[in-house]
C-alpha positions in Angstrom: 0.0 0.0 0.0 1.0 3.7 -0.6 1.3 6.6 1.5 0.3 10.2 0.4 1.7 13.1 2.0 -0.1 16.4 1.2 1.9 19.5 2.3 0.3 22.8 2.8 3.4 24.6 1.4 2.4 28.2 2.0 1.5 27.4 5.5 5.1 26.2 6.3 6.7 29.1 4.4 4.6 31.8 6.1 5.1 30.3 9.5 8.9 30.4 9.1 8.7 33.9 7.5 6.7 35.4 10.3 9.0 33.9 12.9 12.1 35.5 11.4 13.0 38.7 13.1 15.2 40.1 10.2 14.2 43.7 10.0 15.0 44.1 6.2 12.2 42.8 4.0 14.4 41.3 1.2 16.7 39.6 3.7 13.8 38.3 5.6 12.2 36.6 2.6 15.5 35.1 1.6 16.2 33.7 5.0 12.6 32.3 5.3 12.9 30.4 2.0 16.4 29.2 3.0 15.0 27.7 6.2 11.9 26.5 4.7 13.6 24.1 2.3 15.1 21.9 5.2 11.6 21.7 6.6 10.2 20.1 3.5 13.2 17.7 3.4 12.5 16.7 7.0 8.9 16.0 6.2 9.9 13.7 3.4 12.5 11.9 5.5 10.2 11.6 8.5 7.3 10.3 6.7 8.8 8.3 3.8 5.8 8.8 1.5 5.3 6.9 -1.8 3.5 10.1 -3.2 3.7 13.7 -2.3 1.3 16.5 -3.2 2.9 19.9 -2.4 0.1 22.4 -2.6 0.5 26.2 -2.7 -2.2 28.9 -2.7 -2.3 30.5 -6.2 -3.2 33.8 -4.6 -5.8 36.4 -5.5 -9.5 35.9 -6.0 -11.1 32.5 -5.1 -14.6 31.0 -5.3 -15.1 31.9 -1.7 -14.8 35.7 -2.6 -17.6 35.2 -5.1 -19.7 34.1 -2.0 -18.3 36.8 0.3 -16.2 39.6 -0.9 -14.9 40.3 2.6 -13.4 36.7 2.8 -9.9 36.9 4.4 -10.2 40.7 4.3 -8.2 41.0 7.4 -5.4 38.9 5.9 -2.4 41.0 4.7 -1.4 40.1 1.2 1.8 37.9 0.7 4.8 40.2 1.0 6.1 41.1 -2.4 9.7 40.1 -1.5 8.5 36.7 -0.7 6.3 36.3 -3.7 9.1 37.3 -6.0 11.2 34.4 -4.7 8.6 31.8 -4.8 9.3 30.7 -8.4 13.0 29.9 -7.6 11.8 28.2 -4.4 9.4 26.0 -6.5 12.4 25.0 -8.7 14.3 24.0 -5.6 11.4 21.8 -4.4 11.1 20.3 -7.9 14.9 19.4 -7.8 14.1 17.6 -4.6 11.4 15.5 -6.4 8.3 17.4 -5.5 5.5 18.4 -7.9 4.1 21.8 -7.0 0.4 22.1 -7.4 -1.2 25.5 -7.3 -4.7 26.1 -9.0 -6.4 29.4 -9.7 -9.6 30.4 -8.0 -9.1 27.7 -5.1 -7.0 27.5 -2.0 -4.4 25.1 -1.2 -6.8 23.4 1.4 -9.2 22.6 -1.5 -6.5 21.1 -3.6 -5.4 19.0 -0.7 -8.9 18.0 0.2 -9.5 16.8 -3.3 -6.4 14.7 -3.6 -6.9 13.1 0.0 -10.4 12.1 -0.7 -9.5 10.6 -4.1 -6.6 8.8 -2.6 -8.8 7.3 0.2 -11.7 6.6 -2.1 -9.4 4.5 -4.2 -8.0 2.7 -1.1 -4.4 3.6 -2.1 -3.1 3.5 1.6 -2.3 6.0 4.3 -3.0 9.7 3.8 -1.2 12.4 5.8 -1.7 16.1 5.8 1.1 18.3 6.9 -0.8 21.5 8.0 -2.6 23.0 11.1 -5.4 24.4 9.0 -8.6 23.8 11.1 -10.7 23.1 8.0 -8.4 20.2 7.0 -8.8 18.4 10.3 -12.4 17.5 9.1 -10.8 15.0 6.8 -9.8 13.0 9.7 -13.3 11.8 9.6 -12.5 10.2 6.2 -9.5 8.4 7.3 -6.7 11.0 7.0 -4.2 12.1 9.7 -2.8 15.5 10.3 0.8 16.2 11.1 1.7 19.4 12.8 5.3 19.9 11.5 6.1 22.8 14.0 5.1 20.9 17.1 6.0 17.4 15.9 2.6 15.9 16.8 -0.1 13.9 15.3 -3.7 15.1 15.1 -6.2 12.3 15.0 -9.9 11.8 16.1 -9.1 11.9 19.8 -7.1 15.1 19.4 -9.9 16.9 17.5 -12.3 15.8 20.2 -10.1 17.1 23.0 -9.4 20.3 21.2 -12.7 21.3 19.8 -15.3 19.1 21.8 -16.7 17.4 18.7 -15.8 14.6 16.3 -14.0 15.5 13.1 -17.1 15.0 11.0 -18.9 17.8 13.2 -15.8 20.2 12.9 -17.1 22.0 9.8 -20.4 22.6 11.5 -18.7 23.9 14.7 -16.5 26.2 12.5 -19.6 27.6 10.8 -21.4 28.3 14.1 -18.4 29.8 15.8 -16.9 31.6 12.8 -13.3 31.9 12.0 -11.9 35.4 12.7 -8.5 34.6 10.8 -10.6 34.2 7.6 -13.1 36.8 8.5 -15.9 34.1 8.4 -18.8 35.6 10.6 -20.6 32.6 12.1 -23.3 33.5 14.6 -22.6 36.5 16.8 -21.5 35.8 20.4 -21.2 32.0 19.6 -17.7 30.9 20.4 -16.1 27.4 19.9 -17.3 26.2 23.3 -20.9 27.2 22.8 -20.9 25.7 19.4 -19.5 22.4 20.7 -22.2 22.4 23.5 -25.0 23.0 20.8 -23.7 20.1 18.6 -23.2 17.8 21.6 -26.8 18.5 22.6 -28.5 18.5 19.2 -26.2 16.2 17.2 -26.0 18.3 14.1 -26.3 21.7 12.7 -29.5 20.9 11.1 -30.9 19.7 14.6 -29.5 22.9 16.2 -31.5 25.1 13.7 -34.5 23.1 14.1 -34.3 23.4 17.9 -33.7 27.1 17.6 -37.3 27.8 16.8 -38.3 26.9 20.4 -35.3 28.4 22.3 -36.8 31.4 23.9 -33.5 33.0 25.0 -31.0 35.4 23.3 -29.1 32.6 21.7 -32.2 31.1 20.0 -33.1 34.6 18.9 -29.6 35.0 17.2 -29.7 31.6 15.6 -33.0 32.5 14.0 -32.1 36.0 13.0 -28.6 35.1 11.6 -29.7 31.9 9.8 -28.6 33.3 6.4 -25.2 34.4 7.8 -24.8 30.9 9.2 -25.6 29.2 6.0 -22.9 31.6 4.4 -20.4 30.7 7.0 -21.1 26.9 6.4 -20.3 27.4 2.7 -17.2 29.3 3.4 -15.7 26.7 5.7 -16.6 23.9 3.4 -13.8 22.3 1.4 -14.1 22.1 -2.3 -13.4 18.5 -3.2 -13.8 18.5 -7.0 -10.7 20.5 -8.0 -9.2 19.7 -11.4 -5.6 19.1 -10.1 -4.0 18.5 -13.4 -1.7 15.8 -12.1 -1.8 12.0 -11.9 -0.7 9.7 -9.1 2.3 8.8 -11.3 3.2 12.4 -11.4 3.1 12.7 -7.6 5.2 9.6 -7.1 8.1 10.0 -4.8 11.0 7.6 -3.8 10.0 4.0 -4.3 6.7 5.1 -5.5 8.3 6.3 -8.7 8.8 2.9 -9.9 5.0 2.0 -9.5 
């Protein structure tokens, strides 16, 4: 059986970039990419995958912006000094045997979700996601595992339940209720992750939460009724697109021993 390693490439690059205290922008970008390359190599050495998907955000407008023009409005753009150096960095990753996949109009997490689900649906073996993106943790319900490269720890079903209070299959519904400030996803006002978890624990699903909202004669019930459209929008925004045209085959993503299969 094979092992697919799906790497959220920009997540690694930006984490390293933001942790660098070099004051000069150009030097900071150069240093970040210089330190990022060994991180990718460590991932490969640690997990010994047969196939690797190295996903990077294409940048700019996405399908989520069509739904909500303010999506990720509080995110600063990728620093220009870093953007200018990415093509050369992609060449370095290519020399290391990695295929970069970056698709217009979608995020890297959509690319990863599409590949992970296809891999699992075809029963090809293990599926590992190198990222800390909350949305991608929902794929644990389908059989994937998430690896936090920076903390060096596995995230599985038990981790999600301890962290968020719900099983992985309910995580997208929790994020829709609570919203996601980092992506400017509204959710329901005054509903945080703990309240969202309690609602889902009590009712079992978002549909049942909304059904029960009709008889909740308190401020929470009122907000759930009043902000139903906003909640539905949030649910669409946190959902992963799983039908992305990736433009690659498993053969193209083969790595190491997988290159001969």
